[in-house]
C-alpha positions in Angstrom: -0.3 0.2 0.1 2.1 3.0 -1.2 0.7 6.1 -0.6 1.4 9.9 0.2 3.6 12.0 -1.8 5.7 10.3 -4.2 9.3 12.4 -5.1 11.8 11.4 -8.1 15.1 12.3 -7.5 16.5 14.1 -10.7 20.2 15.3 -11.6 20.4 18.7 -12.5 21.3 17.7 -15.9 17.7 15.6 -16.4 16.1 18.5 -14.8 17.3 20.8 -17.5 16.8 18.4 -20.5 12.9 18.5 -19.1 12.4 21.8 -18.7 11.8 21.5 -14.8 12.0 24.7 -13.2 12.4 24.7 -9.3 9.3 25.5 -7.7 10.5 28.7 -5.9 13.1 30.9 -6.5 14.2 31.6 -3.1 13.8 28.1 -1.1 13.4 28.9 2.7 12.7 25.2 3.6 14.8 24.1 6.8 16.5 21.2 4.6 16.5 23.1 1.3 14.9 20.6 -0.3 14.9 21.4 -4.0 11.4 20.7 -5.6 10.8 21.4 -9.0 6.9 21.8 -10.5 5.3 18.5 -10.0 4.9 16.3 -13.3 2.6 13.5 -14.8 3.1 11.8 -17.9 1.5 13.2 -21.0 0.0 10.1 -22.4 -0.5 6.5 -20.8 -2.1 7.8 -17.3 -5.7 8.3 -16.6 -6.3 10.4 -13.1 -2.4 10.5 -12.8 -2.8 9.2 -8.9 -3.2 5.5 -9.2 0.2 3.6 -8.3 0.5 2.3 -12.2 -0.1 6.4 -13.7 2.6 7.3 -11.4 4.8 4.8 -12.2 4.3 5.7 -16.0 4.8 9.1 -14.9 8.1 8.1 -13.5 8.9 5.9 -16.8 8.4 8.9 -18.9 10.8 11.1 -16.8 13.8 9.0 -16.5 13.6 7.2 -20.2 17.0 7.9 -22.2 15.1 10.1 -24.8 12.5 12.1 -22.3 11.5 15.3 -23.7 9.6 18.1 -22.0 6.7 17.2 -24.2 6.3 13.9 -22.4 5.5 15.6 -19.2 2.6 18.0 -18.2 2.0 20.0 -15.2 0.8 20.1 -12.4 1.3 16.3 -11.9 1.0 13.5 -9.1 4.8 13.3 -9.2 7.2 15.6 -7.3 10.9 15.6 -8.8 13.6 16.8 -6.4 16.9 18.5 -8.2 19.9 16.7 -6.8 23.2 19.1 -6.4 26.3 18.5 -8.5 28.6 16.4 -6.7 26.0 14.3 -5.1 26.2 13.6 -1.3 30.1 15.0 -0.9 28.2 18.3 -2.1 25.0 18.2 0.1 24.7 15.1 2.5 20.7 15.0 1.4 18.2 12.0 0.5 17.6 13.5 -2.8 21.7 13.4 -3.8 21.8 10.0 -2.5 19.1 9.0 -4.6 20.9 10.3 -7.7 24.4 8.8 -6.4 22.6 5.4 -6.1 21.4 5.4 -9.2 24.4 6.3 -11.0 26.6 3.3 -9.2 23.8 0.7 -10.5 
């Protein structure tokens, strides 16, 4: 039973590739979590909230050939932009997620 806020860690390069801007210009959260605008797959989803729809959105965002037009906003997936340098730059879950994915 998965539910709640589903986040997707993405590198700065991937966020640029998808034209995903940060949610706010001045981040004042205590942890500095870099949320971008929320996303949804442009095709292959219904309401966007089901586990299958969320998985489809994540697949669209991480596909090798992903493009901005493969996504719409707002959506039910919340991308997080990792800092360049990974956990050596910022010891956060966002950077750890990207570092682990790169090592896999």
